[in-house]
N, C-alpha and C positions, 0 to 999 in steps of 0.2 A: 273839884272841877270848877269851871267858870260859869256854869248854868246856861241859860238861854240868852246869850249875848248875840247881837247882830254882828255883821262883819266889822263895822267901824268900831264898835265897843270892844270886840275881841282884840282887834289890832291895837287899840289904845291900852288895853290891859297888858298885852305882850310888851309894849313899849315901857309901861310902868314897872313891871317886874323885871324886865331886862335892865333898866336903869338901876334898880335896887341891887341886882346881882353885880353889875359893873362897879358900883360904888363900894359895896362891901368887899369886893375883890381888891380894890385899891387900898382900903383900910387894912385888909389882911396881909398886904405886902409889908406893912410896918408893924403889925400886931398879930403875928401868925399863931400865937398861943391863946388868943382871946376866944374862949369856949363859947361865949354868948354870940359872938360874931360868926363863928363857924356854924353854929346851929341856925342862925339867920340865913347864912349863905346857902346851906343845904335846903332849907325850907323854900327859899325863893327860887333857887335853881330848879327844884321840883315843880313849883308853880309855873315857872317859865316853860319847862319842858311839856307839862300837861297842856298849857295854852297853845304852844306851837303845834303839838299833835292834834289838838282839837281843830285848830285853824286848818291844818293840812287835810284833815278828814273832810272838812266842810268846803274849803275854797282852793285847796292845793297847797303845796309846801312853800314856806317862806325861806327855808334854809335847806341845804343839802341833807342835813341830819334827819329831816322829816320826809324826804322823798322816799316813796315806796318802791318796791320791786318793779311795779308796773311802769315806773318812770325810766327804768334802765333801757327800754327799747327806744324811747323818745322822750325828750325833755318837755313833757306836755304842759308844764306850768307856764310856758311862754305864750300859750293860747288864752290864758286867763287875764283879766284886767290886773294891772300892777296896783299895789296898794295906793299909790298917789293918784291913780286914775279914778278913784272912787269919790271924787269931790274934795280932794286935798288931804294932806297928811295930818 
């Protein structure tokens, strides 16, 4: 897990692991049998999902994937500050 990060640190961590996932996905488009890249992809995808879930538990969901059942009645994340309203991205 990501430990005791504050909101800004956790958002930065999500951005970093998301970038890594996106980059390795592009690489895997041309090198689909690279086992080391596949392991890297799975590891960073897991880290990204963990961080997104941690963020959702603490501050509300960033993506629809981390919206809980309680959000089905009302999209309550619109009442929270957006990530860029916390002093910049």
